Structures are given as C-alpha cells and as structure tokens.
A tleap script that builds the chain and sets N, CA, C and O, in Angstrom:
source leaprc.protein.ff14SB
mol = sequence {
  NMET TYR SER HIE PRO GLN GLN SER ALA ALA
  HIE ASP VAL GLN ALA LEU ARG ARG GLN ALA
  GLY LYS TRP LEU LYS GLY LEU ARG GLU SER
  ARG ASN ILE THR GLN ARG GLU MET ALA ASP
  LEU VAL GLY VAL ASP TYR TYR THR PHE ILE
  SER GLN LEU GLU ALA GLY ARG GLY ARG ILE
  PRO PRO ASP ARG TYR GLU ARG TRP ALA HIE
  ALA LEU GLY MET GLU PRO ALA ALA PHE VAL
  LYS GLU LEU MET LYS TYR TYR ASP PRO GLU
  THR TYR ARG LEU LEU PHE GLY GLN CGLY
}
set mol.1.N position { -61.863 -50.190 27.153 }
set mol.1.CA position { -61.961 -50.512 25.741 }
set mol.1.C position { -60.630 -50.217 25.055 }
set mol.1.O position { -60.007 -49.188 25.314 }
set mol.2.N position { -60.210 -51.100 24.204 }
set mol.2.CA position { -58.945 -50.958 23.497 }
set mol.2.C position { -59.104 -49.998 22.327 }
set mol.2.O position { -60.081 -50.053 21.580 }
set mol.3.N position { -58.128 -49.127 22.190 }
set mol.3.CA position { -58.081 -48.287 20.995 }
set mol.3.C position { -56.704 -48.448 20.379 }
set mol.3.O position { -55.765 -48.876 21.049 }
set mol.4.N position { -56.584 -48.113 19.127 }
set mol.4.CA position { -55.317 -48.247 18.438 }
set mol.4.C position { -54.281 -47.351 19.110 }
set mol.4.O position { -54.610 -46.227 19.489 }
set mol.5.N position { -53.041 -47.809 19.270 }
set mol.5.CA position { -52.032 -47.060 20.009 }
set mol.5.C position { -51.706 -45.689 19.435 }
set mol.5.O position { -51.199 -44.834 20.161 }
set mol.6.N position { -51.976 -45.456 18.172 }
set mol.6.CA position { -51.682 -44.147 17.597 }
set mol.6.C position { -52.848 -43.187 17.732 }
set mol.6.O position { -52.707 -42.011 17.398 }
set mol.7.N position { -53.971 -43.638 18.202 }
set mol.7.CA position { -55.142 -42.795 18.202 }
set mol.7.C position { -55.332 -42.034 19.503 }
set mol.7.O position { -56.462 -41.779 19.921 }
set mol.8.N position { -54.247 -41.677 20.133 }
set mol.8.CA position { -54.345 -40.837 21.312 }
set mol.8.C position { -54.039 -39.404 20.905 }
set mol.8.O position { -53.469 -39.155 19.842 }
set mol.9.N position { -54.415 -38.485 21.744 }
set mol.9.CA position { -54.177 -37.074 21.446 }
set mol.9.C position { -52.690 -36.755 21.369 }
set mol.9.O position { -52.305 -35.756 20.763 }
set mol.10.N position { -51.860 -37.581 21.970 }
set mol.10.CA position { -50.421 -37.319 22.006 }
set mol.10.C position { -49.729 -37.590 20.675 }
set mol.10.O position { -48.583 -37.177 20.495 }
set mol.11.N position { -50.381 -38.264 19.744 }
set mol.11.CA position { -49.729 -38.636 18.492 }
set mol.11.C position { -50.543 -38.181 17.295 }
set mol.11.O position { -51.757 -38.381 17.239 }
set mol.12.N position { -49.866 -37.572 16.349 }
set mol.12.CA position { -50.467 -37.194 15.082 }
set mol.12.C position { -50.229 -38.355 14.114 }
set mol.12.O position { -49.147 -38.487 13.542 }
set mol.13.N position { -51.247 -39.186 13.942 }
set mol.13.CA position { -51.116 -40.405 13.150 }
set mol.13.C position { -50.641 -40.104 11.737 }
set mol.13.O position { -49.751 -40.779 11.220 }
set mol.14.N position { -51.228 -39.104 11.117 }
set mol.14.CA position { -50.844 -38.787 9.738 }
set mol.14.C position { -49.390 -38.357 9.651 }
set mol.14.O position { -48.681 -38.749 8.724 }
set mol.15.N position { -48.941 -37.560 10.604 }
set mol.15.CA position { -47.540 -37.129 10.596 }
set mol.15.C position { -46.615 -38.325 10.794 }
set mol.15.O position { -45.586 -38.430 10.127 }
set mol.16.N position { -46.970 -39.219 11.698 }
set mol.16.CA position { -46.163 -40.421 11.920 }
set mol.16.C position { -46.112 -41.288 10.668 }
set mol.16.O position { -45.054 -41.813 10.318 }
set mol.17.N position { -47.234 -41.439 10.002 }
set mol.17.CA position { -47.256 -42.243 8.770 }
set mol.17.C position { -46.399 -41.603 7.684 }
set mol.17.O position { -45.698 -42.303 6.953 }
set mol.18.N position { -46.450 -40.271 7.574 }
set mol.18.CA position { -45.612 -39.592 6.580 }
set mol.18.C position { -44.133 -39.783 6.907 }
set mol.18.O position { -43.319 -39.988 6.007 }
set mol.19.N position { -43.786 -39.716 8.184 }
set mol.19.CA position { -42.395 -39.934 8.585 }
set mol.19.C position { -41.958 -41.359 8.259 }
set mol.19.O position { -40.846 -41.577 7.779 }
set mol.20.N position { -42.828 -42.321 8.519 }
set mol.20.CA position { -42.521 -43.712 8.183 }
set mol.20.C position { -42.322 -43.859 6.682 }
set mol.20.O position { -41.390 -44.524 6.230 }
set mol.21.N position { -43.201 -43.238 5.920 }
set mol.21.CA position { -43.094 -43.296 4.466 }
set mol.21.C position { -41.795 -42.703 3.958 }
set mol.21.O position { -41.167 -43.247 3.050 }
set mol.22.N position { -41.395 -41.592 4.545 }
set mol.22.CA position { -40.137 -40.947 4.153 }
set mol.22.C position { -38.950 -41.856 4.481 }
set mol.22.O position { -38.018 -41.986 3.687 }
set mol.23.N position { -38.996 -42.478 5.651 }
set mol.23.CA position { -37.927 -43.406 6.041 }
set mol.23.C position { -37.865 -44.596 5.079 }
set mol.23.O position { -36.787 -44.967 4.615 }
set mol.24.N position { -39.030 -45.193 4.781 }
set mol.24.CA position { -39.073 -46.339 3.870 }
set mol.24.C position { -38.560 -45.960 2.481 }
set mol.24.O position { -37.791 -46.700 1.867 }
set mol.25.N position { -38.995 -44.806 2.000 }
set mol.25.CA position { -38.559 -44.353 0.680 }
set mol.25.C position { -37.049 -44.145 0.649 }
set mol.25.O position { -36.389 -44.512 -0.323 }
set mol.26.N position { -36.503 -43.558 1.710 }
set mol.26.CA position { -35.057 -43.344 1.780 }
set mol.26.C position { -34.294 -44.657 1.743 }
set mol.26.O position { -33.276 -44.768 1.060 }
set mol.27.N position { -34.783 -45.650 2.474 }
set mol.27.CA position { -34.143 -46.966 2.451 }
set mol.27.C position { -34.197 -47.573 1.054 }
set mol.27.O position { -33.198 -48.082 0.545 }
set mol.28.N position { -35.374 -47.511 0.443 }
set mol.28.CA position { -35.539 -48.089 -0.899 }
set mol.28.C position { -34.620 -47.400 -1.899 }
set mol.28.O position { -33.926 -48.062 -2.671 }
set mol.29.N position { -34.617 -46.080 -1.881 }
set mol.29.CA position { -33.803 -45.335 -2.835 }
set mol.29.C position { -32.308 -45.546 -2.596 }
set mol.29.O position { -31.525 -45.555 -3.545 }
set mol.30.N position { -31.911 -45.715 -1.345 }
set mol.30.CA position { -30.484 -45.942 -1.060 }
set mol.30.C position { -30.006 -47.269 -1.633 }
set mol.30.O position { -28.809 -47.463 -1.845 }
set mol.31.N position { -30.925 -48.168 -1.879 }
set mol.31.CA position { -30.581 -49.466 -2.481 }
set mol.31.C position { -30.853 -49.479 -3.988 }
set mol.31.O position { -30.725 -50.515 -4.641 }
set mol.32.N position { -31.228 -48.324 -4.527 }
set mol.32.CA position { -31.513 -48.183 -5.966 }
set mol.32.C position { -32.575 -49.166 -6.442 }
set mol.32.O position { -32.432 -49.803 -7.486 }
set mol.33.N position { -33.640 -49.277 -5.660 }
set mol.33.CA position { -34.754 -50.158 -5.993 }
set mol.33.C position { -35.936 -49.284 -6.408 }
set mol.33.O position { -36.298 -48.351 -5.691 }
set mol.34.N position { -36.534 -49.579 -7.551 }
set mol.34.CA position { -37.720 -48.843 -7.972 }
set mol.34.C position { -38.931 -49.330 -7.173 }
set mol.34.O position { -38.879 -50.370 -6.517 }
set mol.35.N position { -40.000 -48.575 -7.239 }
set mol.35.CA position { -41.225 -49.005 -6.560 }
set mol.35.C position { -41.735 -50.316 -7.153 }
set mol.35.O position { -42.222 -51.175 -6.417 }
set mol.36.N position { -41.635 -50.480 -8.441 }
set mol.36.CA position { -42.054 -51.743 -9.070 }
set mol.36.C position { -41.206 -52.914 -8.577 }
set mol.36.O position { -41.735 -53.979 -8.259 }
set mol.37.N position { -39.907 -52.716 -8.516 }
set mol.37.CA position { -39.022 -53.769 -8.022 }
set mol.37.C position { -39.327 -54.090 -6.560 }
set mol.37.O position { -39.321 -55.253 -6.156 }
set mol.38.N position { -39.593 -53.049 -5.775 }
set mol.38.CA position { -39.913 -53.263 -4.361 }
set mol.38.C position { -41.186 -54.075 -4.227 }
set mol.38.O position { -41.262 -54.982 -3.398 }
set mol.39.N position { -42.166 -53.763 -5.019 }
set mol.39.CA position { -43.425 -54.513 -4.984 }
set mol.39.C position { -43.164 -55.995 -5.261 }
set mol.39.O position { -43.728 -56.862 -4.593 }
set mol.40.N position { -42.320 -56.279 -6.233 }
set mol.40.CA position { -41.983 -57.677 -6.531 }
set mol.40.C position { -41.246 -58.334 -5.366 }
set mol.40.O position { -41.527 -59.480 -5.016 }
set mol.41.N position { -40.310 -57.610 -4.770 }
set mol.41.CA position { -39.511 -58.161 -3.680 }
set mol.41.C position { -40.345 -58.501 -2.444 }
set mol.41.O position { -40.063 -59.472 -1.741 }
set mol.42.N position { -41.370 -57.693 -2.190 }
set mol.42.CA position { -42.166 -57.910 -0.971 }
set mol.42.C position { -43.482 -58.637 -1.249 }
set mol.42.O position { -44.281 -58.849 -0.337 }
set mol.43.N position { -43.704 -59.014 -2.493 }
set mol.43.CA position { -44.881 -59.804 -2.828 }
set mol.43.C position { -46.177 -59.019 -2.897 }
set mol.43.O position { -47.236 -59.509 -2.504 }
set mol.44.N position { -46.084 -57.787 -3.403 }
set mol.44.CA position { -47.262 -56.936 -3.570 }
set mol.44.C position { -47.625 -56.916 -5.048 }
set mol.44.O position { -46.748 -56.789 -5.902 }
set mol.45.N position { -48.897 -57.040 -5.349 }
set mol.45.CA position { -49.325 -57.092 -6.746 }
set mol.45.C position { -49.183 -55.754 -7.481 }
set mol.45.O position { -48.950 -55.734 -8.689 }
set mol.46.N position { -49.321 -54.653 -6.764 }
set mol.46.CA position { -49.335 -53.338 -7.409 }
set mol.46.C position { -48.286 -52.426 -6.786 }
set mol.46.O position { -48.237 -52.265 -5.567 }
set mol.47.N position { -47.446 -51.829 -7.634 }
set mol.47.CA position { -46.413 -50.931 -7.125 }
set mol.47.C position { -47.027 -49.697 -6.491 }
set mol.47.O position { -46.373 -49.017 -5.700 }
set mol.48.N position { -48.272 -49.399 -6.826 }
set mol.48.CA position { -48.916 -48.232 -6.239 }
set mol.48.C position { -49.076 -48.376 -4.729 }
set mol.48.O position { -49.195 -47.377 -4.020 }
set mol.49.N position { -49.080 -49.624 -4.229 }
set mol.49.CA position { -49.117 -49.830 -2.784 }
set mol.49.C position { -47.852 -49.264 -2.137 }
set mol.49.O position { -47.912 -48.675 -1.057 }
set mol.50.N position { -46.716 -49.443 -2.798 }
set mol.50.CA position { -45.455 -48.898 -2.303 }
set mol.50.C position { -45.546 -47.373 -2.282 }
set mol.50.O position { -45.152 -46.732 -1.308 }
set mol.51.N position { -46.061 -46.812 -3.348 }
set mol.51.CA position { -46.232 -45.363 -3.442 }
set mol.51.C position { -47.128 -44.835 -2.324 }
set mol.51.O position { -46.827 -43.807 -1.717 }
set mol.52.N position { -48.205 -45.524 -2.060 }
set mol.52.CA position { -49.126 -45.108 -0.997 }
set mol.52.C position { -48.443 -45.130 0.363 }
set mol.52.O position { -48.600 -44.194 1.147 }
set mol.53.N position { -47.691 -46.178 0.651 }
set mol.53.CA position { -46.981 -46.254 1.934 }
set mol.53.C position { -45.969 -45.129 2.058 }
set mol.53.O position { -45.852 -44.505 3.113 }
set mol.54.N position { -45.246 -44.871 0.994 }
set mol.54.CA position { -44.226 -43.827 1.028 }
set mol.54.C position { -44.841 -42.433 1.166 }
set mol.54.O position { -44.177 -41.501 1.620 }
set mol.55.N position { -46.087 -42.296 0.779 }
set mol.55.CA position { -46.790 -41.019 0.937 }
set mol.55.C position { -47.459 -40.909 2.306 }
set mol.55.O position { -48.064 -39.887 2.630 }
set mol.56.N position { -47.346 -41.956 3.096 }
set mol.56.CA position { -47.923 -41.922 4.432 }
set mol.56.C position { -49.350 -42.405 4.519 }
set mol.56.O position { -50.046 -42.140 5.500 }
set mol.57.N position { -49.786 -43.112 3.497 }
set mol.57.CA position { -51.140 -43.663 3.503 }
set mol.57.C position { -51.041 -45.176 3.644 }
set mol.57.O position { -50.636 -45.872 2.713 }
set mol.58.N position { -51.410 -45.669 4.801 }
set mol.58.CA position { -51.391 -47.100 5.036 }
set mol.58.C position { -50.188 -47.539 5.846 }
set mol.58.O position { -49.334 -46.736 6.222 }
set mol.59.N position { -50.146 -48.825 6.101 }
set mol.59.CA position { -49.097 -49.459 6.906 }
set mol.59.C position { -48.669 -50.750 6.250 }
set mol.59.O position { -49.438 -51.376 5.520 }
set mol.60.N position { -47.450 -51.141 6.512 }
set mol.60.CA position { -46.991 -52.448 6.067 }
set mol.60.C position { -47.699 -53.485 6.938 }
set mol.60.O position { -47.685 -53.362 8.163 }
set mol.61.N position { -48.309 -54.492 6.341 }
set mol.61.CA position { -48.913 -55.549 7.149 }
set mol.61.C position { -47.840 -56.293 7.944 }
set mol.61.O position { -46.785 -56.610 7.394 }
set mol.62.N position { -48.083 -56.578 9.218 }
set mol.62.CA position { -47.072 -57.241 10.052 }
set mol.62.C position { -46.545 -58.546 9.471 }
set mol.62.O position { -45.379 -58.882 9.681 }
set mol.63.N position { -47.372 -59.282 8.752 }
set mol.63.CA position { -46.894 -60.541 8.186 }
set mol.63.C position { -45.908 -60.329 7.034 }
set mol.63.O position { -45.348 -61.289 6.506 }
set mol.64.N position { -45.703 -59.082 6.653 }
set mol.64.CA position { -44.742 -58.757 5.587 }
set mol.64.C position { -43.481 -58.080 6.116 }
set mol.64.O position { -42.582 -57.793 5.325 }
set mol.65.N position { -43.377 -57.816 7.392 }
set mol.65.CA position { -42.217 -57.106 7.944 }
set mol.65.C position { -40.896 -57.758 7.549 }
set mol.65.O position { -39.961 -57.075 7.129 }
set mol.66.N position { -40.823 -59.058 7.683 }
set mol.66.CA position { -39.560 -59.744 7.410 }
set mol.66.C position { -39.158 -59.606 5.943 }
set mol.66.O position { -37.985 -59.393 5.637 }
set mol.67.N position { -40.119 -59.724 5.045 }
set mol.67.CA position { -39.819 -59.574 3.615 }
set mol.67.C position { -39.320 -58.169 3.311 }
set mol.67.O position { -38.367 -57.981 2.556 }
set mol.68.N position { -39.986 -57.183 3.916 }
set mol.68.CA position { -39.565 -55.797 3.717 }
set mol.68.C position { -38.151 -55.587 4.252 }
set mol.68.O position { -37.319 -54.974 3.584 }
set mol.69.N position { -37.881 -56.087 5.437 }
set mol.69.CA position { -36.559 -55.922 6.040 }
set mol.69.C position { -35.482 -56.482 5.116 }
set mol.69.O position { -34.483 -55.814 4.849 }
set mol.70.N position { -35.679 -57.687 4.636 }
set mol.70.CA position { -34.685 -58.301 3.761 }
set mol.70.C position { -34.537 -57.524 2.457 }
set mol.70.O position { -33.422 -57.325 1.976 }
set mol.71.N position { -35.647 -57.087 1.887 }
set mol.71.CA position { -35.595 -56.329 0.637 }
set mol.71.C position { -34.827 -55.020 0.811 }
set mol.71.O position { -34.177 -54.546 -0.120 }
set mol.72.N position { -34.907 -54.442 2.006 }
set mol.72.CA position { -34.255 -53.163 2.275 }
set mol.72.C position { -32.891 -53.324 2.934 }
set mol.72.O position { -32.272 -52.342 3.343 }
set mol.73.N position { -32.423 -54.569 3.036 }
set mol.73.CA position { -31.087 -54.825 3.546 }
set mol.73.C position { -30.928 -54.623 5.044 }
set mol.73.O position { -29.851 -54.262 5.519 }
set mol.74.N position { -31.997 -54.857 5.780 }
set mol.74.CA position { -31.939 -54.688 7.235 }
set mol.74.C position { -32.237 -56.004 7.938 }
set mol.74.O position { -32.902 -56.888 7.398 }
set mol.75.N position { -31.728 -56.104 9.151 }
set mol.75.CA position { -32.112 -57.221 10.006 }
set mol.75.C position { -33.573 -57.004 10.398 }
set mol.75.O position { -33.957 -55.880 10.720 }
set mol.76.N position { -34.389 -58.051 10.377 }
set mol.76.CA position { -35.810 -57.878 10.692 }
set mol.76.C position { -36.080 -57.202 12.033 }
set mol.76.O position { -36.956 -56.341 12.113 }
set mol.77.N position { -35.355 -57.567 13.085 }
set mol.77.CA position { -35.611 -56.963 14.398 }
set mol.77.C position { -35.332 -55.460 14.383 }
set mol.77.O position { -36.099 -54.681 14.948 }
set mol.78.N position { -34.252 -55.058 13.748 }
set mol.78.CA position { -33.919 -53.630 13.662 }
set mol.78.C position { -34.955 -52.882 12.824 }
set mol.78.O position { -35.331 -51.755 13.147 }
set mol.79.N position { -35.407 -53.517 11.750 }
set mol.79.CA position { -36.424 -52.911 10.893 }
set mol.79.C position { -37.718 -52.694 11.671 }
set mol.79.O position { -38.297 -51.608 11.631 }
set mol.80.N position { -38.167 -53.716 12.370 }
set mol.80.CA position { -39.421 -53.622 13.123 }
set mol.80.C position { -39.291 -52.612 14.263 }
set mol.80.O position { -40.228 -51.867 14.547 }
set mol.81.N position { -38.150 -52.591 14.901 }
set mol.81.CA position { -37.951 -51.633 15.993 }
set mol.81.C position { -38.086 -50.210 15.479 }
set mol.81.O position { -38.759 -49.391 16.104 }
set mol.82.N position { -37.463 -49.905 14.360 }
set mol.82.CA position { -37.560 -48.559 13.793 }
set mol.82.C position { -38.985 -48.267 13.328 }
set mol.82.O position { -39.507 -47.177 13.565 }
set mol.83.N position { -39.601 -49.221 12.679 }
set mol.83.CA position { -40.962 -49.034 12.199 }
set mol.83.C position { -41.934 -48.800 13.348 }
set mol.83.O position { -42.903 -48.054 13.209 }
set mol.84.N position { -41.672 -49.437 14.475 }
set mol.84.CA position { -42.540 -49.297 15.644 }
set mol.84.C position { -42.597 -47.847 16.132 }
set mol.84.O position { -43.614 -47.429 16.684 }
set mol.85.N position { -41.532 -47.081 15.942 }
set mol.85.CA position { -41.536 -45.665 16.327 }
set mol.85.C position { -42.699 -44.930 15.671 }
set mol.85.O position { -43.294 -44.030 16.263 }
set mol.86.N position { -43.010 -45.322 14.450 }
set mol.86.CA position { -44.040 -44.655 13.672 }
set mol.86.C position { -45.405 -45.329 13.800 }
set mol.86.O position { -46.430 -44.653 13.883 }
set mol.87.N position { -45.415 -46.645 13.814 }
set mol.87.CA position { -46.670 -47.389 13.791 }
set mol.87.C position { -47.266 -47.606 15.178 }
set mol.87.O position { -48.482 -47.734 15.318 }
set mol.88.N position { -46.430 -47.646 16.185 }
set mol.88.CA position { -46.913 -47.925 17.546 }
set mol.88.C position { -46.010 -47.206 18.557 }
set mol.88.O position { -45.288 -47.846 19.321 }
set mol.89.N position { -46.061 -45.873 18.551 }
set mol.89.CA position { -45.125 -45.101 19.364 }
set mol.89.C position { -45.260 -45.327 20.866 }
set mol.89.O position { -44.271 -45.217 21.591 }
set mol.90.N position { -46.440 -45.636 21.341 }
set mol.90.CA position { -46.612 -45.871 22.781 }
set mol.90.C position { -45.904 -47.145 23.221 }
set mol.90.O position { -45.224 -47.155 24.247 }
set mol.91.N position { -46.058 -48.212 22.457 }
set mol.91.CA position { -45.366 -49.451 22.779 }
set mol.91.C position { -43.856 -49.256 22.663 }
set mol.91.O position { -43.092 -49.746 23.495 }
set mol.92.N position { -43.437 -48.538 21.630 }
set mol.92.CA position { -42.010 -48.246 21.458 }
set mol.92.C position { -41.477 -47.524 22.696 }
set mol.92.O position { -40.433 -47.895 23.234 }
set mol.93.N position { -42.187 -46.505 23.140 }
set mol.93.CA position { -41.760 -45.721 24.305 }
set mol.93.C position { -41.637 -46.607 25.549 }
set mol.93.O position { -40.671 -46.498 26.304 }
set mol.94.N position { -42.605 -47.467 25.749 }
set mol.94.CA position { -42.572 -48.340 26.926 }
set mol.94.C position { -41.418 -49.331 26.866 }
set mol.94.O position { -40.800 -49.630 27.888 }
set mol.95.N position { -41.127 -49.835 25.690 }
set mol.95.CA position { -40.066 -50.835 25.555 }
set mol.95.C position { -38.664 -50.222 25.510 }
set mol.95.O position { -37.723 -50.772 26.082 }
set mol.96.N position { -38.532 -49.092 24.834 }
set mol.96.CA position { -37.201 -48.573 24.533 }
set mol.96.C position { -36.954 -47.154 25.028 }
set mol.96.O position { -35.854 -46.633 24.840 }
set mol.97.N position { -37.920 -46.519 25.643 }
set mol.97.CA position { -37.778 -45.131 26.050 }
set mol.97.C position { -38.084 -44.210 24.878 }
set mol.97.O position { -38.518 -44.668 23.821 }
set mol.98.N position { -37.864 -42.941 25.057 }
set mol.98.CA position { -38.164 -41.977 23.988 }
set mol.98.C position { -37.237 -42.226 22.807 }
set mol.98.O position { -36.044 -42.481 22.973 }
set mol.99.N position { -37.816 -42.147 21.604 }
set mol.99.CA position { -37.051 -42.436 20.401 }
set mol.99.C position { -36.344 -41.287 19.868 }
set mol.99.O position { -35.660 -41.401 18.851 }
savepdb mol mol.pdb
quit
C-alpha cells in the first residue's frame, strides 16, 4: 500500500514543512515582496495562504511550482529540486543523495 513519502518514521513532517516555510519566506523577503504581492504573483486569492505556507502549514500545489519559481527569481528545476528536500525527502535522497 502506498503512503505519502513524508509519513515514515524517519521524517518529521512538521519540521520539514517549517523548514520549507522558512526557506520560502527567506526567498520572498530577499526579493522585497510582501505576502499580498506574492499571493498576486502566484495566483492565490488570499495572502493568508502565503502566511500558512511560511509557517509550515500546507504545501505549494505542484501545478503552481513554476509560478512560484518565477516569482521568487529561480529557475523552476532548481526551485523544485530544493523544495523536494522538504516535501518528498525520500525521492530527493534516491535521486540526488543526502541533501
């Protein structure tokens, strides 16, 4: 039976989400983008969604990765690769080794 890649005993999902949120927030702030502006750039109706992600609650939907990457000034592949460390650490490990 398939289970989500973060739901193994080896990974603390909440800690990984908080780390992802901290990384995303750092990228956003380094570009001097407010949460409201970020919401507009990535096509989110409510800036509180940005706040929730940065607090480690939730995930960026995969169909939005490219928009997020461009808004944060990153190449999409590099953005997804880094995000994978937090969202899917087992797949990341298999593809790229320990992060």
